[in-house]
C-alpha positions as CSV (number, residue, x, y, z in Angstrom):
1,M,0.0,0.0,0.0
2,K,1.5,3.3,-1.0
3,L,0.7,6.7,0.5
4,F,-0.8,9.4,-1.6
5,K,1.8,12.2,-1.7
6,K,1.8,15.0,-4.3
7,K,3.3,18.4,-4.8
8,V,1.8,21.3,-2.9
9,D,0.2,22.8,-6.1
10,E,-1.8,19.6,-6.6
11,V,-3.0,18.3,-3.3
12,P,-2.2,19.1,0.4
13,V,0.4,16.8,1.7
14,V,-0.4,15.3,5.1
15,D,2.4,13.7,7.0
16,T,0.4,10.8,8.2
17,A,3.4,8.8,9.2
18,A,4.5,11.6,11.5
19,E,1.0,11.8,13.0
20,T,0.7,8.2,13.8
21,G,4.3,7.7,14.8
22,G,6.3,5.2,12.8
23,D,6.0,3.7,9.3
24,M,2.4,4.5,8.1
25,T,2.8,2.0,5.2
26,A,3.5,-0.9,7.6
27,E,0.6,0.2,9.8
28,L,-1.8,0.3,6.9
29,D,-0.7,-3.2,5.8
30,A,-1.4,-4.4,9.3
31,V,-4.9,-2.9,9.2
32,M,-5.6,-4.5,5.9
33,R,-4.4,-7.9,7.2
34,K,-6.6,-7.6,10.2
35,Y,-9.9,-6.4,8.7
36,D,-9.6,-7.5,5.1
37,R,-9.5,-11.2,4.7
38,E,-8.1,-10.8,1.1
39,S,-5.0,-9.1,2.5
40,A,-4.1,-11.9,5.0
41,T,-1.8,-13.6,2.5
42,R,1.4,-15.6,2.6
43,I,4.6,-13.6,2.7
44,W,7.0,-14.2,-0.2
45,E,10.5,-12.8,-0.5
46,G,13.4,-13.0,-3.0
47,V,13.1,-15.5,-5.9
48,P,9.7,-17.0,-4.7
49,K,8.2,-13.5,-4.7
50,I,9.3,-13.0,-8.3
51,V,7.9,-16.4,-9.3
52,M,4.6,-15.6,-7.6
53,R,4.4,-12.3,-9.3
54,V,5.1,-13.8,-12.7
55,L,2.4,-16.5,-12.1
56,M,-0.2,-13.9,-11.0
57,A,0.6,-11.6,-14.0
58,A,0.5,-14.6,-16.4
59,F,-2.9,-15.5,-15.0
60,S,-4.2,-12.0,-15.6
61,I,-2.9,-12.1,-19.2
62,Y,-4.5,-15.5,-19.6
63,C,-7.9,-14.2,-18.5
64,I,-7.7,-11.2,-20.8
65,G,-6.8,-13.4,-23.8
66,M,-9.2,-16.2,-23.1
67,T,-12.1,-13.8,-22.4
68,L,-11.5,-12.0,-25.7
69,F,-10.8,-15.0,-28.0
70,S,-11.8,-18.3,-26.5
71,V,-14.7,-20.2,-28.2
72,E,-14.5,-23.3,-26.0
73,L,-17.4,-24.9,-24.2
74,P,-18.4,-23.2,-20.9
75,E,-17.7,-26.4,-19.0
76,T,-14.1,-26.4,-20.4
77,K,-13.1,-22.8,-19.8
78,L,-14.9,-22.3,-16.5
79,A,-13.6,-25.5,-15.0
80,R,-10.0,-24.7,-16.1
81,F,-10.5,-21.1,-14.7
82,L,-11.4,-22.5,-11.3
83,G,-8.5,-25.0,-11.4
84,F,-6.1,-22.1,-11.9
85,I,-7.9,-20.1,-9.1
86,I,-7.3,-23.0,-6.7
87,I,-3.6,-23.1,-7.5
88,L,-3.1,-19.4,-7.0
89,G,-5.4,-19.4,-4.0
90,Y,-3.5,-22.1,-2.0
91,L,-0.2,-20.4,-2.9
92,T,-1.6,-17.1,-1.6
93,Y,-3.8,-17.8,1.4
94,P,-2.6,-19.8,4.5
95,A,-4.8,-22.1,6.6
96,K,-4.8,-19.7,9.5
97,K,-4.3,-15.9,9.7
98,G,-1.4,-14.7,11.6
99,S,0.7,-17.9,11.5
100,V,2.6,-17.2,8.3
101,R,6.3,-18.1,7.7
102,V,8.2,-16.4,4.9
103,N,8.5,-18.5,1.7
104,Y,6.7,-21.5,3.2
105,V,3.8,-23.6,2.1
106,P,3.0,-26.7,4.3
107,W,2.8,-30.1,2.6
108,Y,-0.9,-30.4,3.2
109,D,-1.6,-27.2,1.3
110,I,0.4,-28.5,-1.6
111,V,-1.6,-31.8,-1.5
112,L,-4.9,-29.9,-1.4
113,M,-3.8,-27.6,-4.2
114,V,-2.8,-30.5,-6.5
115,L,-5.9,-32.5,-5.7
116,G,-8.4,-29.6,-6.1
117,A,-6.8,-28.2,-9.2
118,G,-6.5,-31.7,-10.6
119,C,-10.2,-32.3,-10.2
120,F,-11.3,-29.2,-12.0
121,L,-8.6,-29.6,-14.7
122,Y,-9.7,-33.2,-15.3
123,F,-13.2,-32.0,-15.9
124,A,-11.9,-29.3,-18.2
125,F,-9.8,-31.7,-20.4
126,N,-12.6,-34.3,-20.5
127,A,-15.6,-32.0,-20.6
128,M,-17.0,-33.4,-23.9
129,S,-16.9,-37.0,-22.9
130,I,-18.4,-36.2,-19.5
131,I,-21.2,-34.2,-21.1
132,K,-22.1,-37.2,-23.3
133,L,-22.3,-39.4,-20.2
134,A,-24.8,-37.0,-18.7
135,T,-26.4,-38.5,-15.6
136,M,-24.5,-41.8,-16.2
137,I,-21.2,-40.5,-14.7
138,E,-19.2,-43.2,-13.0
139,V,-17.9,-43.7,-9.5
140,H,-14.5,-42.0,-10.1
141,H,-16.4,-39.0,-11.5
142,V,-18.3,-38.7,-8.3
143,V,-15.1,-38.9,-6.2
144,I,-13.5,-36.2,-8.3
145,G,-16.5,-34.0,-7.9
146,V,-16.6,-34.4,-4.1
147,V,-12.9,-33.7,-3.7
148,G,-13.0,-30.7,-6.0
149,L,-15.9,-29.1,-4.1
150,L,-14.4,-29.8,-0.7
151,V,-11.0,-28.2,-1.7
152,L,-12.8,-25.2,-3.1
153,A,-14.8,-24.9,0.1
154,E,-11.6,-24.9,2.2
155,L,-10.2,-22.2,0.0
156,C,-13.4,-20.2,0.5
157,R,-13.0,-20.5,4.3
158,R,-9.5,-19.0,4.0
159,C,-10.2,-16.1,1.7
160,V,-13.9,-15.4,2.0
161,G,-14.9,-16.6,5.4
162,L,-17.3,-19.0,7.2
163,P,-20.7,-17.3,6.9
164,I,-21.2,-18.3,3.2
165,L,-20.0,-21.9,4.0
166,C,-22.6,-22.1,6.8
167,V,-25.4,-21.1,4.4
168,L,-24.1,-23.6,1.8
169,G,-23.7,-26.4,4.5
170,V,-27.3,-26.0,5.6
171,L,-28.5,-26.1,2.0
172,L,-26.4,-29.2,1.1
173,V,-27.9,-31.1,4.1
174,Y,-31.3,-30.1,2.9
175,T,-30.5,-31.1,-0.7
176,F,-29.2,-34.5,0.4
177,Y,-32.4,-35.0,2.5
178,N,-34.5,-33.9,-0.4
179,Q,-32.8,-36.3,-2.9
180,M,-32.9,-39.3,-0.6
181,S,-35.5,-42.0,-1.4
182,W,-36.8,-43.0,2.0
183,N,-38.3,-46.2,0.7
184,F,-35.7,-48.8,1.7
185,G,-37.7,-51.7,0.4
186,F,-36.0,-51.6,-3.0
187,L,-32.6,-50.2,-2.2
188,S,-30.2,-50.6,0.6
189,L,-29.3,-47.6,2.7
190,G,-25.8,-47.5,1.2
191,E,-27.1,-47.6,-2.4
192,N,-29.6,-44.9,-1.5
193,I,-27.0,-42.6,-0.2
194,Y,-24.7,-43.2,-3.2
195,Q,-27.5,-42.5,-5.7
196,S,-28.4,-39.2,-3.9
197,L,-24.7,-38.2,-3.8
198,H,-24.4,-39.2,-7.5
199,T,-27.3,-36.9,-8.5
200,I,-26.1,-34.0,-6.4
201,I,-22.5,-34.1,-7.6
202,Y,-23.5,-34.4,-11.2
203,K,-25.7,-31.3,-11.0
204,L,-23.5,-29.2,-8.8
205,F,-20.1,-30.1,-10.3
206,Y,-20.6,-31.2,-13.9
207,T,-23.3,-28.9,-15.1
208,T,-23.6,-25.1,-15.5
209,S,-26.3,-25.1,-12.8
210,G,-23.8,-25.5,-10.0
211,V,-20.2,-24.4,-9.2
212,I,-19.6,-23.3,-12.8
213,G,-23.0,-21.5,-13.1
214,T,-23.9,-17.9,-13.8
215,P,-21.9,-16.2,-11.1
216,V,-18.6,-17.8,-12.1
217,N,-19.4,-17.3,-15.8
218,V,-20.0,-13.6,-15.2
219,C,-16.8,-13.4,-13.0
220,Y,-14.7,-15.0,-15.8
221,T,-16.4,-13.1,-18.6
222,Y,-16.6,-9.6,-17.1
223,I,-15.6,-9.1,-13.5
224,V,-12.0,-10.3,-13.7
225,L,-11.3,-7.8,-16.6
226,F,-12.8,-4.9,-14.6
227,I,-10.8,-5.9,-11.5
228,I,-7.6,-5.8,-13.7
229,F,-8.8,-2.5,-15.2
230,G,-9.2,-1.1,-11.6
231,A,-5.7,-2.2,-10.7
232,F,-4.2,-0.4,-13.7
233,L,-6.4,2.7,-13.1
234,E,-5.2,2.9,-9.5
235,R,-1.6,2.9,-10.7
236,T,-2.1,5.8,-13.1
237,G,-2.4,8.1,-10.2
238,I,-6.1,8.8,-10.6
239,A,-6.7,8.4,-6.9
240,N,-4.5,11.4,-6.2
241,F,-6.3,13.3,-8.9
242,F,-9.7,12.5,-7.4
243,I,-8.5,13.6,-4.0
244,A,-7.0,16.8,-5.5
245,V,-10.3,17.6,-7.3
246,A,-12.3,17.0,-4.1
247,N,-10.0,19.3,-2.2
248,K,-10.4,22.1,-4.8
249,V,-14.2,21.6,-4.8
250,A,-14.9,21.3,-1.1
251,G,-11.7,21.5,0.9
252,W,-12.1,25.3,1.6
253,S,-15.6,24.9,3.1
254,S,-16.5,24.3,6.7
255,G,-15.1,20.9,7.8
256,G,-13.7,20.6,4.3
257,P,-11.5,17.5,4.8
258,A,-14.6,15.4,5.6
259,K,-16.3,16.5,2.4
260,V,-13.1,15.7,0.6
261,A,-13.3,12.2,2.0
262,V,-16.9,11.8,0.8
263,I,-16.2,13.0,-2.7
264,S,-12.9,11.2,-3.2
265,S,-14.1,7.9,-1.7
266,A,-17.1,7.9,-3.9
267,L,-14.9,8.4,-7.0
268,C,-12.2,5.9,-6.0
269,G,-14.6,3.3,-4.5
270,M,-16.6,2.8,-7.7
271,V,-13.7,0.9,-9.3
272,S,-12.2,-0.7,-6.2
273,G,-15.0,-3.2,-5.3
274,S,-13.7,-3.4,-1.7
275,S,-15.1,-1.4,1.1
276,V,-12.2,-2.1,3.4
277,G,-9.6,-1.6,0.7
278,N,-11.0,1.8,-0.3
279,T,-11.3,2.8,3.4
280,V,-7.7,2.1,4.0
281,T,-6.4,3.5,0.7
282,T,-8.1,6.9,0.8
283,G,-8.5,7.0,4.6
284,S,-4.7,7.0,5.0
285,V,-4.9,10.6,3.7
286,T,-8.4,11.8,4.6
287,I,-8.7,10.5,8.2
288,P,-5.6,12.3,9.5
289,M,-6.8,15.5,7.7
290,M,-10.2,15.3,9.4
291,K,-8.7,14.8,12.8
292,K,-6.4,17.7,12.3
293,T,-9.4,19.9,11.3
294,G,-11.1,19.0,14.6
295,Y,-13.4,16.1,13.9
296,K,-13.5,13.4,16.6
297,P,-11.5,10.2,15.7
298,E,-14.6,8.0,15.7
299,F,-16.4,10.4,13.4
300,A,-13.5,10.7,11.0
301,G,-13.2,7.0,10.7
302,A,-16.9,6.6,10.2
303,V,-17.1,9.3,7.4
304,E,-14.4,7.4,5.5
305,A,-16.0,4.0,6.0
306,A,-19.5,5.1,5.0
307,A,-18.2,6.9,1.9
308,S,-15.9,4.1,0.9
309,T,-18.6,1.5,1.3
310,G,-21.0,3.6,-0.8
311,G,-18.4,3.6,-3.6
312,Q,-19.8,0.2,-4.6
313,I,-23.2,1.7,-5.5
314,M,-21.6,4.5,-7.4
315,P,-22.1,4.3,-11.2
316,P,-20.8,3.5,-13.7
317,I,-18.6,0.7,-12.4
318,M,-20.3,0.0,-9.0
319,G,-17.5,-2.2,-7.8
320,A,-18.1,-4.7,-10.7
321,A,-21.4,-6.0,-9.2
322,A,-23.3,-4.1,-11.9
323,F,-22.3,-6.8,-14.3
324,L,-23.9,-9.5,-12.2
325,M,-27.0,-7.4,-11.8
326,A,-27.2,-7.0,-15.5
327,E,-27.0,-10.7,-16.0
328,Y,-29.6,-11.6,-13.4
329,M,-32.1,-8.9,-14.5
330,D,-31.4,-9.6,-18.2
331,L,-30.7,-5.9,-18.8
332,P,-28.0,-4.0,-20.7
333,Y,-25.2,-3.0,-18.3
334,M,-25.6,0.7,-19.0
335,Q,-29.3,0.5,-18.1
336,V,-28.3,-0.8,-14.7
337,A,-25.7,2.0,-14.2
338,V,-28.2,4.7,-15.2
339,K,-30.8,3.3,-12.8
340,A,-28.3,3.5,-10.0
341,I,-27.6,7.2,-10.4
342,L,-30.4,8.8,-8.2
343,P,-30.1,6.4,-5.3
344,A,-26.3,6.9,-5.2
345,V,-26.7,10.7,-5.3
346,L,-29.1,10.5,-2.3
347,Y,-26.7,8.2,-0.4
348,F,-23.8,10.6,-0.7
349,A,-26.0,13.6,-0.3
350,G,-27.0,12.2,3.1
351,I,-23.3,11.8,4.2
352,F,-22.3,15.2,2.8
353,I,-25.1,16.9,4.7
354,A,-24.3,15.1,7.9
355,V,-20.6,16.1,7.9
356,H,-21.5,19.7,7.1
357,L,-23.9,19.9,10.0
358,E,-21.3,18.3,12.3
359,A,-18.7,20.9,11.1
360,K,-21.1,23.7,11.9
361,K,-21.9,22.3,15.3
362,L,-18.2,22.1,16.2
363,G,-17.4,25.4,14.5
364,L,-14.8,23.8,12.2
365,K,-12.9,25.6,9.4
366,G,-11.8,24.4,6.0
367,I,-8.3,24.1,4.5
368,S,-6.5,27.3,3.9
369,K,-6.9,28.4,0.2
370,D,-3.1,28.7,0.0
371,E,-2.8,25.0,0.6
372,L,-5.5,24.0,-2.0
373,P,-4.5,22.8,-5.5
374,K,-4.7,25.2,-8.4
375,W,-7.1,24.7,-11.2
376,G,-4.2,24.9,-13.7
377,G,-2.5,21.9,-12.2
378,L,-5.8,19.9,-12.1
379,V,-6.6,20.7,-15.8
380,K,-3.2,19.4,-16.8
381,K,-4.0,16.1,-15.1
382,V,-7.6,15.7,-16.5
383,Y,-6.3,13.2,-19.1
384,L,-6.1,10.7,-16.2
385,I,-9.9,10.1,-16.5
386,I,-9.7,9.2,-20.2
387,P,-9.7,5.4,-19.6
388,L,-12.8,5.7,-17.5
389,V,-14.6,8.0,-19.9
390,L,-13.6,5.8,-22.8
391,L,-14.9,2.7,-21.1
392,V,-18.3,4.3,-20.3
393,W,-18.5,5.6,-23.9
394,M,-17.8,2.3,-25.5
395,V,-20.2,0.4,-23.2
396,S,-23.0,2.9,-23.5
397,T,-22.8,3.1,-27.3
398,G,-22.7,-0.7,-27.7
399,M,-20.0,-0.4,-30.3
400,R,-18.1,-3.4,-28.9
401,T,-18.6,-6.2,-26.4
402,M,-18.1,-5.6,-22.7
403,Q,-14.9,-7.7,-22.8
404,F,-13.4,-5.8,-25.7
405,S,-14.3,-2.4,-24.1
406,A,-12.6,-3.4,-20.9
407,A,-9.5,-4.5,-22.7
408,I,-9.3,-1.2,-24.6
409,A,-9.8,0.6,-21.3
410,I,-6.9,-1.3,-19.8
411,A,-4.7,-0.4,-22.8
412,A,-5.8,3.3,-22.4
413,A,-4.9,3.2,-18.7
414,V,-1.4,1.9,-19.6
415,V,-0.9,4.8,-22.1
416,V,-2.2,7.4,-19.6
417,G,0.0,5.9,-16.9
418,F,3.1,6.5,-19.1
419,L,2.1,10.1,-19.6
420,N,1.8,10.9,-15.9
421,G,5.3,12.2,-15.1
422,D,4.6,12.4,-11.3
423,E,3.7,8.7,-11.0
424,R,4.8,7.3,-14.3
425,L,3.7,3.8,-15.1
426,T,6.8,1.5,-15.4
427,F,7.2,-2.1,-16.4
428,G,7.3,-3.0,-12.8
429,K,4.1,-1.2,-12.1
430,I,2.4,-3.0,-15.0
431,V,3.4,-6.4,-13.6
432,E,2.3,-5.2,-10.2
433,A,-1.1,-4.2,-11.6
434,L,-1.5,-7.6,-13.3
435,E,-0.6,-9.3,-10.0
436,A,-3.1,-7.2,-8.1
437,G,-5.8,-8.0,-10.7
438,A,-5.1,-11.8,-10.2
439,K,-5.2,-11.5,-6.4
440,G,-8.5,-9.7,-6.5
441,A,-9.9,-12.3,-8.9
442,I,-9.2,-15.1,-6.5
443,T,-11.6,-14.1,-3.7
444,V,-14.3,-13.0,-6.2
445,A,-14.1,-16.2,-8.2
446,V,-14.2,-18.4,-5.1
447,A,-17.2,-16.5,-3.7
448,C,-19.0,-16.7,-7.0
449,G,-18.3,-20.5,-7.1
450,M,-20.0,-20.8,-3.6
451,A,-22.8,-18.6,-4.8
452,G,-23.3,-20.9,-7.8
453,L,-23.5,-23.9,-5.5
454,I,-26.1,-22.2,-3.3
455,A,-28.2,-21.4,-6.4
456,G,-27.7,-25.0,-7.6
457,C,-29.0,-26.4,-4.3
458,I,-32.0,-24.1,-4.5
459,T,-32.7,-25.2,-8.1
460,V,-32.2,-29.0,-7.4
461,T,-34.5,-29.0,-4.5
462,G,-37.1,-26.5,-5.7
463,L,-36.5,-24.6,-2.5
464,A,-37.1,-21.2,-4.1
465,S,-40.8,-21.9,-4.5
466,T,-41.1,-23.3,-1.0
467,L,-39.4,-20.2,0.5
468,I,-41.5,-17.9,-1.6
469,N,-44.7,-19.5,-0.4
470,A,-43.5,-19.5,3.2
471,I,-42.5,-15.8,3.2
472,V,-45.6,-14.7,1.4
473,T,-47.7,-16.6,3.9
474,L,-45.7,-15.2,6.9
475,S,-46.0,-11.7,5.6
476,G,-49.6,-12.0,4.8
477,N,-48.9,-10.6,1.4
478,T,-47.7,-7.4,3.1
479,I,-44.8,-6.0,1.2
480,L,-43.3,-4.1,4.1
481,I,-42.9,-7.3,6.2
482,G,-41.2,-9.0,3.3
483,L,-38.9,-6.1,2.8
484,V,-37.9,-6.0,6.5
485,L,-37.2,-9.8,6.5
486,T,-35.2,-9.5,3.3
487,M,-33.2,-6.5,4.7
488,L,-32.3,-8.5,7.8
489,C,-31.2,-11.5,5.7
490,C,-29.0,-9.3,3.5
491,I,-27.3,-7.6,6.4
492,V,-26.6,-10.7,8.4
493,L,-25.2,-12.6,5.4
494,G,-23.3,-9.6,4.2
495,M,-21.4,-9.3,7.5
496,G,-19.0,-12.0,6.3
497,V,-19.5,-12.3,2.6
498,P,-18.2,-10.2,-0.3
499,T,-20.7,-8.0,-2.1
500,T,-20.7,-10.0,-5.3
501,A,-21.4,-13.3,-3.5
502,N,-24.0,-11.7,-1.2
503,Y,-25.8,-10.3,-4.2
504,C,-25.7,-13.7,-6.1
505,I,-27.3,-15.4,-3.1
506,M,-29.9,-12.8,-2.4
507,A,-30.8,-12.6,-6.1
508,S,-31.4,-16.3,-6.1
509,T,-33.4,-16.5,-2.9
510,C,-34.9,-13.2,-1.7
511,A,-35.3,-11.2,-4.9
512,P,-37.9,-13.7,-6.3
513,I,-39.8,-13.5,-3.0
514,L,-40.0,-9.7,-3.3
515,I,-41.1,-10.0,-6.9
516,Q,-43.8,-12.5,-5.8
517,L,-45.0,-9.9,-3.2
518,G,-45.5,-7.4,-6.1
519,L,-42.2,-5.5,-6.3
520,A,-40.8,-4.5,-9.8
521,P,-38.0,-6.9,-10.6
522,V,-35.5,-4.1,-10.9
523,A,-36.5,-2.7,-7.5
524,A,-36.2,-6.1,-5.9
525,H,-32.7,-6.7,-7.2
526,F,-31.5,-3.2,-6.2
527,F,-33.0,-3.7,-2.8
528,V,-31.0,-6.8,-2.0
529,F,-27.9,-5.2,-3.5
530,Y,-28.0,-2.2,-1.3
531,F,-28.6,-4.0,2.0
532,G,-25.8,-6.5,1.1
533,I,-23.4,-3.6,0.9
534,V,-24.3,-1.7,4.1
535,A,-23.3,-4.8,6.2
536,D,-19.7,-3.5,5.9
537,I,-20.6,-0.6,8.2
538,T,-23.3,-2.2,10.3
539,P,-22.2,-3.4,13.8
540,P,-21.4,-5.9,15.2
541,V,-19.3,-7.0,12.1
542,A,-18.7,-3.6,10.4
543,L,-15.3,-4.4,8.8
544,A,-15.0,-1.1,6.9
545,A,-15.8,0.9,10.0
546,Y,-13.3,-1.1,12.1
547,A,-10.6,-0.5,9.5
548,G,-11.4,3.2,9.6
549,S,-11.3,3.1,13.4
550,A,-7.8,1.5,13.3
551,I,-6.4,4.4,11.2
552,A,-8.2,7.0,13.3
553,K,-7.1,5.4,16.6
554,A,-10.8,5.4,17.6
555,N,-13.2,3.0,19.4
556,P,-14.3,0.4,16.8
557,M,-17.9,0.1,18.0
558,K,-18.4,3.8,18.2
559,T,-17.0,4.2,14.7
560,G,-19.4,1.5,13.5
561,F,-22.5,3.2,15.0
562,N,-21.4,6.6,13.6
563,A,-20.9,5.1,10.2
564,T,-24.4,3.6,10.4
565,K,-25.9,6.9,11.4
566,L,-24.1,8.7,8.6
567,A,-25.2,6.2,6.0
568,I,-28.9,6.4,7.2
569,A,-29.9,7.1,3.6
570,A,-28.8,3.6,2.6
571,F,-31.4,2.2,5.1
572,I,-34.2,4.4,3.8
573,V,-33.6,4.8,0.0
574,P,-34.2,1.1,-0.9
575,Y,-37.7,1.3,0.7
576,I,-38.4,4.4,-1.4
577,F,-37.6,2.7,-4.7
578,A,-39.3,-0.5,-3.6
579,Y,-42.6,1.5,-3.3
580,S,-41.8,4.0,-6.1
581,P,-39.6,2.5,-8.8
582,A,-39.6,5.9,-10.5
583,M,-36.4,6.6,-8.5
584,L,-34.8,3.9,-10.6
585,F,-36.3,5.5,-13.8
586,E,-38.6,2.5,-14.0
587,G,-42.0,3.0,-15.5
588,V,-41.8,6.8,-15.8
589,T,-43.1,8.6,-18.9
590,G,-41.7,12.1,-18.1
591,I,-39.1,13.9,-16.0
592,W,-41.4,15.4,-13.4
593,P,-42.0,12.2,-11.3
594,V,-38.2,11.7,-11.1
595,L,-37.6,15.3,-10.2
596,Q,-40.3,15.3,-7.6
597,I,-39.1,12.1,-5.8
598,G,-35.5,13.2,-6.1
599,L,-36.0,16.7,-4.6
600,S,-38.4,15.6,-1.9
601,S,-35.9,12.7,-0.9
602,V,-33.0,15.1,-0.7
603,L,-35.0,17.5,1.6
604,G,-36.2,14.5,3.6
605,I,-32.6,13.3,4.1
606,F,-31.6,16.8,5.2
607,G,-34.3,16.7,7.9
608,I,-33.3,13.2,9.1
609,A,-29.6,14.1,9.1
610,A,-30.3,17.2,11.2
611,A,-32.5,15.2,13.6
612,L,-29.7,12.6,14.1
613,N,-27.0,15.3,14.5
614,G,-29.0,17.4,16.9
615,H,-27.9,20.7,15.4
616,L,-29.2,22.9,12.6
617,I,-28.8,26.6,13.1
618,R,-28.5,26.0,16.8
619,H,-29.0,23.0,19.2
620,I,-32.3,21.1,18.5
621,P,-34.3,19.9,21.6
622,V,-35.1,16.2,21.7
623,V,-38.8,16.7,21.0
624,F,-38.1,18.8,17.9
625,R,-35.6,16.2,16.7
626,V,-38.3,13.6,16.7
627,V,-40.7,15.9,14.9
628,L,-37.9,16.8,12.4
629,A,-37.2,13.1,11.7
630,V,-40.9,12.4,11.2
631,G,-41.1,15.3,8.7
632,G,-38.0,14.1,6.9
633,L,-39.5,10.6,6.6
634,C,-42.7,12.0,5.3
635,M,-40.9,13.7,2.4
636,M,-39.1,10.4,1.6
637,I,-42.4,8.5,1.4
638,P,-43.7,8.8,-2.2
639,G,-46.8,10.9,-2.5
640,A,-47.8,14.5,-2.8
641,L,-49.6,14.6,0.5
642,T,-46.7,13.3,2.5
643,D,-44.3,15.6,0.7
644,V,-46.4,18.6,1.6
645,I,-46.8,17.5,5.3
646,G,-43.0,16.8,5.6
647,L,-42.0,20.0,3.9
648,A,-44.3,22.0,6.2
649,V,-42.9,20.4,9.3
650,V,-39.2,20.8,8.3
651,A,-39.8,24.4,7.2
652,L,-41.5,25.3,10.5
653,I,-38.6,23.9,12.5
654,I,-36.0,25.7,10.4
655,T,-38.0,29.0,10.7
656,Y,-38.3,28.5,14.5
657,Q,-34.5,27.8,14.7
658,Y,-33.7,30.9,12.7
659,F,-35.7,33.3,14.8
660,K,-34.7,31.6,18.1
661,A,-31.0,32.0,17.1
662,K,-31.6,35.6,16.1
663,A,-33.3,36.4,19.4
664,E,-30.5,34.8,21.3
665,A,-27.9,36.8,19.4
666,K,-29.8,40.0,20.0
667,S,-30.1,39.4,23.7
668,A,-26.4,38.5,23.9
669,D,-25.6,41.9,22.4
């Protein structure tokens, strides 16, 4: 992890190492290892480090080439892809965090790596003959499938975590029970068990309805390329450019550094796909700046965590999850990105308003204008956004496939990186970017594989219809109850599962339930996507907030609750578009419905943020805070009547605050 340091005429330099005492880079690495499972990797030095870097870079190049030019069977290319993922995964992730020896892989990891990769590669090289066998696969095929899935599950435990495995374990037990024939008059118990295992392994390992299903296919086809693109984009110096622009736009205002954190994290986070990674990367600069301005440590860490987490809902990239959403909803990618615009604006508007009110309450100043970057220096660096603009343009016009567009964007990032004299892209950085892309692909691919197994279990057993009927009956056909139950499921599962896997699982289980209850399909999918993300800042397992607290030297739980409070819009906005899909540009015939719901929602968020903060023009009494929150909620509920009531309530309180403050100032004189 490198620190963002620029010349004074581009971005204020904050000596974070001096503030924290010691090597800041080492400290950030420690934070990442503690809170980001993807960063708890083996340590390689010397020649082994070079070998691993070459292997990772070669895998990234392989993925780019195969995605663009391969015409093989899905069973062949996806099974081989997972085989390579297992090799790199076991070379990267140890069995236990914290007990890592330099340049060391225990014998049992080598055995697991060879067995697991061998199983998937066997399938890849014999795909056609196995497909012809269909359900008549033999005993050794069943053994290979069992071993392959168990090895992949162990890798999932290492790099993703246990929660998704617990979900999968419960579903596998149910699937086994569902497939068993409980009439033992014709078959012995042993034969019965084998036949059930035979059926399950065939469907989950050897068909595209299981481990090599839609999630892995989307990961291989789209997500890996965009992870690689993000790695190259990061090394062009665009993060520094985003921070500099944010400083120029908002750094001068009251509590400017917090607003800089919101803007820069939104821009950086949309391509990172990792709440924790974005928190640590941009937070290494913004959190010390916020503390220096006067914000409390737990508030500074919370601002960065909330903004960084929201980066994954920021169009056009949306942390690569947009591609999965497009696949599940059967919509063009750009339509998904466009529909995400207004909810993302409301989310970040809520955080921006909250940090402004906090700054006013504390009487904080902004950054001195002498320390801010100059427009001339920023204009000279505007070419850094060319790869991003080019990607969006190519995808939106439909000129080329998504894969080709991503490849061109990667090439553009390389060219732009060479032009940036301050952080020029060297051959070493190119290899480093390819390595980072491969590392990022490991966790996402494994999580997608597990999500495919979960979806496969649901398909094999017909559990989806059973769940739908149960929830519909439990909710009494009341949409609100179904939404609340779905929200809780998404948050609980999301506390230990990456966004992509969380969305895959929820899209297979909860989204159909919401659709059955009457929600528009687009609204249902966006609902589960949003609540899967906010788990990263929701206690008790708020990993992004805990990472922010580590940098800020703050209480982790207080930071988590502050982050939840700041991101309150994320807990309200999904309910708005659930009841009024116009916010997602769904079913609208004109611009007025969108403007109405957008404007009223922003005003509503303002009221709620002020109520939570307890300060507007002056201190707000508790009773007025409750009334203000109710008024804000009224404006966020779709409907002209509720908008008028909410607007009247908020306007009255603001007016009262204004005249009360004026009277106090007059009496003080």
